[in-house]
C-alpha positions as a Markdown table, in Angstrom:
| # | Residue | x | y | z |
|---|---|---|---|---|
| 1 | Asp | -17.6 | -42.4 | -23.0 |
| 2 | Ala | -15.6 | -41.3 | -20.0 |
| 3 | Glu | -16.0 | -37.6 | -21.0 |
| 4 | Val | -19.8 | -38.2 | -21.4 |
| 5 | Ala | -20.0 | -39.9 | -18.1 |
| 6 | Glu | -18.1 | -37.0 | -16.4 |
| 7 | Cys | -20.4 | -34.4 | -18.0 |
| 8 | Phe | -23.5 | -36.4 | -17.0 |
| 9 | Gln | -22.2 | -36.7 | -13.4 |
| 10 | Ala | -21.6 | -32.9 | -13.3 |
| 11 | Val | -25.1 | -32.2 | -14.5 |
| 12 | Val | -26.8 | -34.7 | -12.3 |
| 13 | Gly | -24.7 | -33.7 | -9.3 |
| 14 | Gly | -25.7 | -30.1 | -9.8 |
| 15 | Thr | -29.3 | -31.0 | -10.1 |
| 16 | Phe | -29.3 | -32.9 | -6.9 |
| 17 | Ala | -27.5 | -30.1 | -5.2 |
| 18 | Ala | -30.1 | -27.6 | -6.4 |
| 19 | Leu | -32.9 | -29.8 | -5.2 |
| 20 | Asn | -31.3 | -30.2 | -1.8 |
| 21 | Leu | -30.9 | -26.4 | -1.6 |
| 22 | Leu | -34.6 | -25.8 | -2.5 |
| 23 | Asp | -35.6 | -28.3 | 0.2 |
| 24 | Thr | -33.6 | -26.5 | 2.9 |
| 25 | Pro | -35.5 | -24.1 | 5.1 |
| 26 | Val | -34.6 | -20.5 | 4.3 |
| 27 | Asp | -33.5 | -19.6 | 7.8 |
| 28 | Glu | -30.9 | -22.5 | 7.7 |
| 29 | Leu | -29.2 | -21.4 | 4.4 |
| 30 | Ala | -27.0 | -18.8 | 6.1 |
| 31 | Gly | -26.9 | -20.7 | 9.4 |
| 32 | Asp | -25.0 | -23.6 | 7.8 |
| 33 | Ile | -22.4 | -21.3 | 6.4 |
| 34 | Lys | -19.8 | -20.4 | 9.0 |
| 35 | Pro | -18.9 | -16.7 | 8.5 |
| 36 | Lys | -15.4 | -15.3 | 9.1 |
| 37 | Asp | -14.5 | -12.6 | 11.5 |
| 38 | Lys | -12.3 | -9.6 | 10.6 |
| 39 | Asp | -9.2 | -11.6 | 11.3 |
| 40 | Gly | -10.3 | -14.4 | 9.0 |
| 41 | Asn | -11.2 | -16.9 | 11.8 |
| 42 | Ile | -14.3 | -19.0 | 11.0 |
| 43 | Phe | -17.1 | -19.1 | 13.5 |
| 44 | Thr | -18.3 | -22.6 | 14.4 |
| 45 | Asp | -20.6 | -22.2 | 17.4 |
| 46 | Arg | -24.2 | -21.4 | 16.4 |
| 47 | Asp | -24.5 | -18.7 | 19.0 |
| 48 | Gln | -21.4 | -17.1 | 17.6 |
| 49 | Val | -22.8 | -17.3 | 14.1 |
| 50 | Leu | -26.1 | -15.7 | 15.1 |
| 51 | Lys | -24.2 | -13.0 | 17.0 |
| 52 | Lys | -22.0 | -12.3 | 13.9 |
| 53 | Trp | -25.1 | -12.0 | 11.7 |
| 54 | Thr | -26.8 | -9.7 | 14.2 |
| 55 | Glu | -23.8 | -7.4 | 14.2 |
| 56 | His | -23.6 | -7.4 | 10.4 |
| 57 | Cys | -27.3 | -6.7 | 9.9 |
| 58 | Ser | -27.3 | -4.0 | 12.6 |
| 59 | Glu | -24.5 | -2.2 | 10.7 |
| 60 | Leu | -26.3 | -2.8 | 7.4 |
| 61 | Tyr | -29.6 | -1.3 | 8.6 |
| 62 | Asn | -28.3 | 1.8 | 10.2 |
| 63 | Phe | -26.6 | 4.7 | 8.5 |
| 64 | Asp | -25.1 | 7.9 | 9.8 |
| 65 | Leu | -26.9 | 10.3 | 7.4 |
| 66 | Gln | -25.9 | 13.9 | 7.1 |
| 67 | Pro | -28.9 | 15.7 | 5.4 |
| 68 | Asp | -29.7 | 19.4 | 5.1 |
| 69 | Leu | -31.9 | 20.0 | 8.2 |
| 70 | Thr | -33.1 | 23.3 | 6.8 |
| 71 | Ile | -35.5 | 21.2 | 4.6 |
| 72 | Leu | -37.6 | 20.5 | 7.6 |
| 73 | Thr | -40.5 | 22.8 | 8.5 |
| 74 | Glu | -43.1 | 22.7 | 11.2 |
| 75 | Pro | -46.2 | 20.6 | 10.2 |
| 76 | Ile | -49.3 | 22.6 | 9.5 |
| 77 | Pro | -52.2 | 21.3 | 11.6 |
| 78 | Ser | -54.9 | 19.8 | 9.3 |
| 79 | Glu | -58.4 | 21.2 | 9.6 |
| 80 | Glu | -59.9 | 17.9 | 8.5 |
| 81 | Asp | -60.0 | 14.8 | 10.6 |
| 82 | Ser | -58.6 | 11.6 | 9.1 |
| 83 | Pro | -61.4 | 9.2 | 8.0 |
| 84 | Pro | -61.8 | 6.2 | 10.4 |
| 85 | Val | -60.7 | 2.8 | 9.3 |
| 86 | Leu | -63.8 | 0.9 | 8.0 |
| 87 | Lys | -64.5 | -2.8 | 8.6 |
| 88 | Ala | -64.7 | -3.3 | 4.8 |
| 89 | Glu | -61.1 | -1.9 | 4.5 |
| 90 | Val | -59.8 | -4.4 | 7.0 |
| 91 | Glu | -61.6 | -7.3 | 5.4 |
| 92 | Glu | -60.2 | -6.3 | 2.0 |
| 93 | Ala | -56.7 | -6.1 | 3.4 |
| 94 | Val | -57.0 | -9.6 | 4.9 |
| 95 | Arg | -58.3 | -11.0 | 1.6 |
| 96 | Arg | -55.2 | -9.5 | -0.2 |
| 97 | Leu | -52.8 | -11.4 | 2.1 |
| 98 | Lys | -51.1 | -14.2 | 0.3 |
| 99 | Pro | -51.6 | -17.7 | 1.9 |
| 100 | Gly | -48.7 | -19.7 | 3.2 |
| 101 | Lys | -46.6 | -16.8 | 4.3 |
| 102 | Ser | -44.5 | -16.6 | 7.4 |
| 103 | Arg | -46.2 | -15.1 | 10.4 |
| 104 | Gly | -43.2 | -13.1 | 11.5 |
| 105 | Val | -43.0 | -12.0 | 15.1 |
| 106 | Thr | -46.1 | -12.9 | 17.1 |
| 107 | Glu | -45.0 | -13.4 | 20.7 |
| 108 | Ser | -44.0 | -9.8 | 21.5 |
| 109 | Gly | -46.4 | -7.0 | 22.3 |
| 110 | Arg | -44.4 | -4.8 | 19.9 |
| 111 | Ser | -44.7 | -7.3 | 17.0 |
| 112 | Trp | -46.4 | -4.6 | 14.8 |
| 113 | Ala | -43.1 | -2.8 | 14.6 |
| 114 | Gln | -40.7 | -5.8 | 14.7 |
| 115 | Ser | -39.5 | -8.0 | 11.8 |
| 116 | Leu | -37.3 | -11.0 | 11.5 |
| 117 | Val | -34.4 | -10.9 | 9.1 |
| 118 | Ile | -33.3 | -13.9 | 7.1 |
| 119 | Pro | -30.0 | -13.8 | 5.0 |
| 120 | Leu | -30.1 | -15.5 | 1.6 |
| 121 | Pro | -26.9 | -16.3 | -0.4 |
| 122 | Lys | -26.1 | -14.3 | -3.6 |
| 123 | Lys | -22.8 | -15.1 | -5.1 |
| 124 | Gly | -19.1 | -14.9 | -4.3 |
| 125 | Asn | -17.5 | -16.1 | -1.1 |
| 126 | Leu | -20.4 | -17.3 | 1.1 |
| 127 | Lys | -18.2 | -17.1 | 4.2 |
| 128 | Gln | -18.5 | -13.3 | 4.0 |
| 129 | Cys | -21.8 | -11.8 | 5.2 |
| 130 | Gln | -21.8 | -9.1 | 2.6 |
| 131 | Asn | -22.3 | -11.7 | -0.1 |
| 132 | Tyr | -25.9 | -12.3 | 1.2 |
| 133 | Arg | -29.0 | -10.3 | 0.7 |
| 134 | Thr | -31.6 | -10.1 | 3.4 |
| 135 | Ile | -35.4 | -10.5 | 3.5 |
| 136 | Ser | -37.7 | -9.4 | 6.3 |
| 137 | Leu | -40.7 | -11.2 | 7.8 |
| 138 | Ile | -43.4 | -8.9 | 9.0 |
| 139 | Ser | -46.2 | -10.0 | 11.4 |
| 140 | His | -49.7 | -10.6 | 9.9 |
| 141 | Pro | -51.4 | -7.9 | 12.0 |
| 142 | Ser | -48.9 | -5.4 | 10.8 |
| 143 | Lys | -49.5 | -6.5 | 7.2 |
| 144 | Val | -53.3 | -5.9 | 7.6 |
| 145 | Met | -52.7 | -2.4 | 8.9 |
| 146 | Leu | -50.2 | -1.7 | 6.2 |
| 147 | Gly | -52.6 | -3.0 | 3.6 |
| 148 | Val | -55.3 | -0.5 | 4.7 |
| 149 | Ile | -52.7 | 2.4 | 4.5 |
| 150 | His | -51.4 | 1.1 | 1.2 |
| 151 | Lys | -54.8 | 1.3 | -0.4 |
| 152 | Arg | -55.3 | 4.9 | 0.7 |
| 153 | Leu | -51.8 | 6.0 | -0.2 |
| 154 | Lys | -51.5 | 4.3 | -3.6 |
| 155 | Ala | -54.2 | 6.5 | -5.3 |
| 156 | Lys | -52.6 | 9.7 | -3.9 |
| 157 | Ser | -49.1 | 8.7 | -5.0 |
| 158 | Glu | -50.3 | 8.0 | -8.5 |
| 159 | Glu | -51.6 | 11.5 | -8.7 |
| 160 | Val | -48.3 | 13.1 | -7.8 |
| 161 | Leu | -45.7 | 10.8 | -9.5 |
| 162 | Ala | -44.3 | 12.0 | -12.8 |
| 163 | Glu | -44.9 | 10.1 | -16.0 |
| 164 | Glu | -41.2 | 9.5 | -16.3 |
| 165 | Gln | -41.3 | 7.2 | -13.2 |
| 166 | Ala | -42.1 | 3.6 | -14.1 |
| 167 | Gly | -40.9 | 1.8 | -11.0 |
| 168 | Phe | -43.3 | 0.1 | -8.7 |
| 169 | Arg | -46.3 | 1.3 | -10.7 |
| 170 | Pro | -49.2 | -0.8 | -12.1 |
| 171 | Gly | -49.0 | -1.3 | -15.9 |
| 172 | Arg | -45.4 | 0.0 | -16.1 |
| 173 | Ser | -42.2 | -1.9 | -16.6 |
| 174 | Thr | -38.6 | -1.7 | -17.7 |
| 175 | Thr | -39.6 | -2.7 | -21.2 |
| 176 | Glu | -41.5 | 0.5 | -21.6 |
| 177 | Gln | -38.5 | 2.6 | -20.5 |
| 178 | Ile | -36.2 | 0.7 | -22.8 |
| 179 | Phe | -38.6 | 1.4 | -25.7 |
| 180 | Asn | -38.7 | 5.1 | -24.8 |
| 181 | Cys | -34.9 | 5.3 | -24.6 |
| 182 | Arg | -34.6 | 3.6 | -28.0 |
| 183 | Leu | -37.4 | 5.8 | -29.6 |
| 184 | Ile | -35.8 | 9.0 | -28.4 |
| 185 | Thr | -32.3 | 8.0 | -29.6 |
| 186 | Glu | -33.6 | 6.9 | -33.0 |
| 187 | Lys | -35.4 | 10.2 | -33.6 |
| 188 | Tyr | -32.3 | 12.2 | -32.7 |
| 189 | Leu | -29.9 | 10.2 | -34.8 |
| 190 | Gln | -32.4 | 10.3 | -37.7 |
| 191 | His | -32.3 | 14.1 | -37.6 |
| 192 | Gln | -28.5 | 14.1 | -36.8 |
| 193 | Arg | -28.9 | 15.8 | -33.5 |
| 194 | Glu | -26.7 | 15.1 | -30.5 |
| 195 | Leu | -28.0 | 13.2 | -27.5 |
| 196 | Phe | -26.4 | 12.6 | -24.2 |
| 197 | His | -27.4 | 10.2 | -21.3 |
| 198 | Asn | -26.2 | 10.0 | -17.7 |
| 199 | Phe | -27.3 | 6.7 | -16.2 |
| 200 | Ile | -27.4 | 7.4 | -12.5 |
| 201 | Asp | -27.1 | 4.8 | -9.8 |
| 202 | Phe | -27.6 | 5.6 | -6.1 |
| 203 | Lys | -25.6 | 3.9 | -3.3 |
| 204 | Lys | -27.9 | 1.7 | -1.3 |
| 205 | Ala | -30.8 | 3.8 | -2.3 |
| 206 | Phe | -33.5 | 2.1 | -0.2 |
| 207 | Asp | -31.2 | 2.0 | 2.8 |
| 208 | Arg | -30.5 | 5.8 | 2.8 |
| 209 | Val | -34.1 | 7.2 | 3.0 |
| 210 | Trp | -33.9 | 9.8 | 5.7 |
| 211 | His | -37.0 | 9.4 | 7.9 |
| 212 | Asp | -37.5 | 13.0 | 9.0 |
| 213 | Gly | -37.1 | 14.0 | 5.4 |
| 214 | Leu | -39.6 | 11.4 | 4.3 |
| 215 | Trp | -42.3 | 12.8 | 6.7 |
| 216 | Gln | -41.6 | 16.2 | 5.3 |
| 217 | Val | -42.0 | 14.9 | 1.7 |
| 218 | Leu | -45.3 | 13.2 | 2.6 |
| 219 | Arg | -46.7 | 16.4 | 4.0 |
| 220 | Asn | -45.4 | 18.3 | 0.9 |
| 221 | Phe | -47.5 | 16.1 | -1.2 |
| 222 | Lys | -50.6 | 16.6 | 1.0 |
| 223 | Ile | -50.7 | 13.1 | 2.3 |
| 224 | Asp | -53.3 | 12.7 | 5.0 |
| 225 | Glu | -51.7 | 13.7 | 8.3 |
| 226 | Gly | -53.2 | 10.7 | 10.1 |
| 227 | Ile | -51.4 | 8.4 | 7.8 |
| 228 | Val | -48.1 | 10.3 | 8.3 |
| 229 | Glu | -48.4 | 10.1 | 12.1 |
| 230 | Ile | -49.2 | 6.4 | 12.1 |
| 231 | Val | -46.3 | 5.5 | 9.8 |
| 232 | Lys | -44.0 | 7.8 | 11.8 |
| 233 | Ala | -44.9 | 6.1 | 15.1 |
| 234 | Leu | -44.4 | 2.7 | 13.4 |
| 235 | Tyr | -40.9 | 3.6 | 12.1 |
| 236 | Glu | -39.8 | 5.2 | 15.4 |
| 237 | Arg | -40.4 | 1.8 | 17.1 |
| 238 | Thr | -39.1 | -0.4 | 14.2 |
| 239 | Ser | -36.6 | -3.0 | 15.2 |
| 240 | Ser | -35.3 | -6.2 | 13.6 |
| 241 | Ala | -33.7 | -9.5 | 14.7 |
| 242 | Val | -31.9 | -12.2 | 12.7 |
| 243 | Leu | -33.6 | -15.6 | 12.4 |
| 244 | Leu | -31.2 | -18.6 | 11.9 |
| 245 | Asn | -31.8 | -22.2 | 12.6 |
| 246 | Asn | -35.0 | -21.5 | 14.5 |
| 247 | Gln | -33.1 | -19.1 | 16.8 |
| 248 | Ile | -33.8 | -15.4 | 17.0 |
| 249 | Gly | -31.0 | -13.0 | 17.8 |
| 250 | Asp | -31.2 | -9.8 | 19.8 |
| 251 | Phe | -33.4 | -7.0 | 18.4 |
| 252 | Phe | -31.7 | -3.9 | 17.1 |
| 253 | Pro | -33.2 | -0.6 | 15.9 |
| 254 | Thr | -33.2 | 0.3 | 12.2 |
| 255 | Thr | -33.0 | 3.6 | 10.4 |
| 256 | Ile | -33.9 | 2.5 | 6.8 |
| 257 | Val | -37.1 | 2.0 | 5.0 |
| 258 | Arg | -38.7 | -1.2 | 6.3 |
| 259 | Gln | -37.7 | -4.2 | 4.2 |
| 260 | Gly | -40.6 | -6.3 | 3.1 |
| 261 | Cys | -43.1 | -3.5 | 3.8 |
| 262 | Phe | -45.9 | -2.8 | 1.3 |
| 263 | Leu | -45.4 | 0.9 | 1.7 |
| 264 | Ser | -41.6 | 1.0 | 1.1 |
| 265 | Pro | -41.8 | 1.2 | -2.7 |
| 266 | Ile | -44.4 | 4.0 | -2.5 |
| 267 | Phe | -42.3 | 5.9 | 0.1 |
| 268 | Phe | -39.2 | 5.6 | -2.0 |
| 269 | Asn | -40.9 | 6.8 | -5.2 |
| 270 | Leu | -42.4 | 9.9 | -3.3 |
| 271 | Phe | -39.0 | 10.6 | -1.7 |
| 272 | Leu | -37.2 | 10.5 | -5.1 |
| 273 | Glu | -40.0 | 12.5 | -6.7 |
| 274 | Gln | -39.4 | 15.4 | -4.3 |
| 275 | Ile | -35.7 | 15.3 | -5.1 |
| 276 | Met | -36.4 | 15.3 | -8.8 |
| 277 | Leu | -38.9 | 18.2 | -8.5 |
| 278 | Glu | -36.3 | 20.3 | -6.8 |
| 279 | Ala | -33.5 | 19.3 | -9.2 |
| 280 | Leu | -35.6 | 20.1 | -12.3 |
| 281 | Gln | -36.9 | 23.4 | -11.0 |
| 282 | Asp | -36.0 | 26.2 | -13.5 |
| 283 | His | -34.4 | 23.6 | -15.8 |
| 284 | His | -35.2 | 24.0 | -19.5 |
| 285 | Thr | -34.4 | 20.9 | -21.5 |
| 286 | Ser | -33.6 | 20.8 | -25.2 |
| 287 | Ile | -34.9 | 17.3 | -25.6 |
| 288 | Ser | -38.5 | 16.9 | -26.9 |
| 289 | Ile | -40.5 | 14.2 | -28.7 |
| 290 | Asn | -43.6 | 15.3 | -30.6 |
| 291 | Gly | -43.5 | 18.7 | -28.9 |
| 292 | Arg | -43.2 | 17.2 | -25.4 |
| 293 | Ala | -40.2 | 18.2 | -23.3 |
| 294 | Ile | -38.4 | 15.3 | -21.5 |
| 295 | Cys | -35.1 | 15.3 | -19.6 |
| 296 | Asn | -35.2 | 12.0 | -17.7 |
| 297 | Leu | -36.5 | 8.4 | -17.7 |
| 298 | Arg | -36.8 | 6.6 | -14.4 |
| 299 | Phe | -37.3 | 3.1 | -13.0 |
| 300 | Ala | -37.3 | 3.4 | -9.2 |
| 301 | Asp | -33.8 | 4.6 | -8.3 |
| 302 | Asp | -32.4 | 4.0 | -11.8 |
| 303 | Ile | -32.4 | 7.4 | -13.6 |
| 304 | Asp | -31.4 | 8.2 | -17.2 |
| 305 | Leu | -30.8 | 11.9 | -17.5 |
| 306 | Leu | -31.2 | 13.2 | -21.0 |
| 307 | Ala | -29.6 | 16.3 | -22.6 |
| 308 | Gly | -28.8 | 17.8 | -26.0 |
| 309 | Ser | -25.3 | 18.7 | -25.1 |
| 310 | Asn | -22.6 | 17.6 | -22.7 |
| 311 | Gln | -22.8 | 21.1 | -21.0 |
| 312 | Glu | -26.5 | 20.7 | -20.5 |
| 313 | Leu | -26.0 | 17.2 | -19.1 |
| 314 | Gln | -23.4 | 18.6 | -16.7 |
| 315 | Glu | -25.7 | 21.3 | -15.4 |
| 316 | Leu | -28.6 | 18.9 | -14.9 |
| 317 | Thr | -26.4 | 16.4 | -13.1 |
| 318 | Asn | -25.0 | 19.1 | -10.9 |
| 319 | Lys | -28.5 | 20.1 | -9.8 |
| 320 | Leu | -29.5 | 16.5 | -9.1 |
| 321 | Val | -26.3 | 15.8 | -7.1 |
| 322 | Glu | -26.9 | 18.9 | -5.0 |
| 323 | Arg | -30.6 | 18.2 | -4.2 |
| 324 | Ala | -30.0 | 14.4 | -3.6 |
| 325 | Gly | -27.2 | 15.3 | -1.2 |
| 326 | Ala | -29.5 | 17.6 | 0.7 |
| 327 | Tyr | -31.7 | 14.5 | 1.3 |
| 328 | Ala | -28.7 | 12.3 | 2.3 |
| 329 | Met | -28.7 | 10.4 | -1.0 |
| 330 | Glu | -25.4 | 9.6 | -2.6 |
| 331 | Phe | -24.4 | 8.5 | -6.1 |
| 332 | Ser | -22.4 | 5.5 | -7.1 |
| 333 | Thr | -19.6 | 6.8 | -9.3 |
| 334 | Glu | -18.6 | 3.2 | -10.1 |
| 335 | Lys | -21.9 | 2.2 | -11.6 |
| 336 | Ser | -23.0 | 5.5 | -13.1 |
| 337 | Lys | -22.3 | 5.8 | -16.9 |
| 338 | Val | -22.3 | 8.7 | -19.4 |
| 339 | Met | -23.3 | 7.8 | -22.9 |
| 340 | Gly | -23.8 | 9.8 | -26.0 |
| 341 | Ser | -24.2 | 10.0 | -29.8 |
| 342 | Phe | -22.5 | 13.1 | -31.1 |
| 343 | Phe | -21.1 | 14.5 | -34.3 |
| 344 | Ser | -18.2 | 16.5 | -32.9 |
| 345 | Lys | -15.7 | 16.0 | -30.0 |
| 346 | Pro | -17.6 | 16.5 | -26.7 |
| 347 | Thr | -16.4 | 18.6 | -23.9 |
| 348 | Pro | -15.1 | 16.7 | -20.8 |
| 349 | Phe | -17.6 | 15.6 | -18.1 |
| 350 | His | -16.1 | 16.9 | -14.9 |
| 351 | Leu | -18.5 | 16.0 | -12.0 |
| 352 | Phe | -17.6 | 12.4 | -11.7 |
| 353 | Thr | -14.7 | 10.2 | -12.6 |
| 354 | Ile | -17.0 | 7.9 | -14.5 |
| 355 | Glu | -16.7 | 6.0 | -17.8 |
| 356 | Phe | -17.8 | 7.7 | -21.0 |
| 357 | Met | -19.3 | 5.0 | -23.3 |
| 358 | Phe | -21.1 | 4.6 | -26.5 |
| 359 | Phe | -23.4 | 1.8 | -25.4 |
| 360 | His | -25.2 | 0.8 | -22.3 |
| 361 | Arg | -26.1 | -2.9 | -21.5 |
| 362 | His | -29.3 | -3.2 | -19.4 |
| 363 | Phe | -32.0 | -5.8 | -18.9 |
| 364 | Leu | -30.7 | -8.4 | -21.4 |
| 365 | Met | -30.6 | -5.8 | -24.2 |
| 366 | Leu | -27.8 | -3.9 | -25.9 |
| 367 | Leu | -28.4 | -0.4 | -27.3 |
| 368 | Cys | -25.6 | 0.4 | -29.7 |
| 369 | Phe | -25.0 | 4.0 | -30.4 |
| 370 | Ser | -23.2 | 5.3 | -33.5 |
| 371 | Arg | -23.5 | 8.1 | -36.0 |
| 372 | Gln | -25.5 | 6.0 | -38.4 |
| 373 | Gln | -27.8 | 3.8 | -36.3 |
| 374 | Val | -29.2 | 2.5 | -33.1 |
| 375 | Glu | -29.8 | -1.2 | -33.2 |
| 376 | Glu | -31.4 | -3.5 | -30.8 |
| 377 | Cys | -29.2 | -6.6 | -30.4 |
| 378 | Ser | -30.6 | -10.1 | -29.8 |
| 379 | Phe | -30.9 | -11.3 | -26.3 |
| 380 | Leu | -27.4 | -12.1 | -24.8 |
| 381 | Arg | -27.9 | -15.8 | -24.4 |
| 382 | Arg | -24.2 | -16.6 | -24.1 |
| 383 | Thr | -23.3 | -13.5 | -22.0 |
| 384 | Arg | -23.9 | -13.3 | -18.3 |
| 385 | Leu | -24.9 | -9.9 | -17.1 |
| 386 | Pro | -23.3 | -8.7 | -13.9 |
């Protein structure tokens, strides 16, 4: 009875704690946690807490990127004028706004380019700022303008994005890419052909989008020059401030893709598409399904490089590393994994000191690779994924 009562108390106590957390305003979640400074001292004063969060987010939202500046070229003047914004476009953008959302910054005359940052706890020691993720609140007038641009930009981006990209696209999901990965692997094991994967992960991918490189990419894809200039002007004036306990900290400039912006997923997809186009130039893959050549599967910044040999995979990875580095993107060697099904001893993979594995766990699914079979395991109900 005592054990049952103890378990009941633990469950009920956890429930009430969760309900209290849900009832807490989001801007107070991080404000009630007193972060530590570099010497381990805990901040207690609210002004000190807000200043600490401002310093942390300022460092988080600004990177010293070192891209290849030779990528940049002078923009070619467009002979066509950008079509004016129609009243119907604005009305549609207003209708698409979700009700009950925060209004963001409204008092400042620069509110269109300003956003408020709210830290939300993730896991680990919550006295450390790095164990929080941040969301940004954008003003409603800015959302309306971004909604108009988004509608025009979305159709164009769908024309240029490769079929291998499934991230941030309507009707596409991780389920589709998992199915494709399994289908390809089954076919190659069925015919006893070797297949190698390199699951690439970028370091802080969204935070490392090089602005000048992004404008160049948009022009490369023939995006309307008027849209490019509007977004460029918006990003040049972009600044953020931390919101805690109904207090707003000092505004600081940011060099990353705007968090919470409708356009950020499209911009990132186009930015990565340019990198992949350059990396795959003159590459001839040995992987094909029903006569269609394929050398990668993508979901946003998660990339699965495919090759029929370890040497081919090495060459493909080298090209991607080179072109990604030119655009200031960097791989995470800790999270990248090489995986393969082979029938002879493979040659070493030299580019990264990364783990070579026979299975890759992803999205509550385990794909097990062996000489005989590829099996889809049941959902990992008792296993917590990292």
